[in-house]
C-alpha positions as CSV (number, residue, x, y, z in Angstrom):
1,M,-9.7,-14.1,27.0
2,E,-11.4,-16.9,25.1
3,S,-9.1,-16.4,22.1
4,F,-6.1,-16.7,24.5
5,F,-7.5,-19.8,26.2
6,H,-8.2,-21.5,22.8
7,T,-4.6,-20.7,21.8
8,L,-3.1,-22.1,25.0
9,K,-5.0,-25.3,24.6
10,V,-4.3,-25.7,20.9
11,E,-0.5,-24.8,21.3
12,L,0.3,-26.4,24.6
13,V,-2.3,-28.1,26.7
14,H,-3.5,-30.8,24.2
15,Q,0.0,-31.5,23.0
16,R,1.1,-33.3,26.3
17,R,0.2,-34.6,29.8
18,W,1.7,-33.6,33.1
19,A,2.8,-35.9,36.0
20,T,2.2,-33.3,38.4
21,R,0.6,-29.8,38.9
22,D,3.9,-28.2,39.7
23,E,5.2,-29.5,36.2
24,A,2.0,-28.2,34.5
25,R,2.3,-24.9,36.4
26,R,6.0,-24.6,35.3
27,D,5.3,-25.1,31.6
28,L,2.2,-22.9,31.5
29,F,4.3,-20.1,33.1
30,A,7.1,-20.8,30.5
31,Y,4.6,-20.7,27.7
32,I,2.9,-17.5,28.6
33,E,5.9,-15.4,29.7
34,G,8.6,-16.9,27.5
35,Y,6.6,-17.4,24.2
36,Y,3.2,-15.9,24.2
37,N,4.2,-12.5,25.4
38,R,7.6,-12.2,24.0
39,Q,7.7,-14.1,20.6
40,R,4.2,-14.8,19.4
41,I,2.9,-12.2,17.1
42,H,-0.8,-11.1,17.7
43,S,-3.2,-9.7,14.9
44,A,-4.9,-7.5,17.3
45,L,-1.8,-5.6,18.1
46,G,-0.8,-5.1,14.4
47,Y,1.2,-8.2,14.2
48,I,3.8,-7.4,16.7
49,T,4.3,-9.1,20.1
50,P,2.8,-7.8,23.3
51,E,6.5,-7.0,24.4
52,Q,7.0,-4.9,21.5
53,A,3.5,-3.2,21.8
54,E,4.4,-2.3,25.5
55,R,7.6,-0.9,24.4
56,N,6.1,1.3,21.5
57,A,3.4,2.7,24.0
58,S,6.2,4.0,26.4
């Protein structure tokens, strides 16, 4: 989890400021579901995305 939060902060949180909590919540959800889980490769998974790893496990 520490690695995830570090990545989240470096790639999203430290890059901008939000006017409201709802705006921040929307962007965090979009980052996690739209990018982190579907497009970003992970070394711990053999350099594939979590979505690919889940499909391979089925």
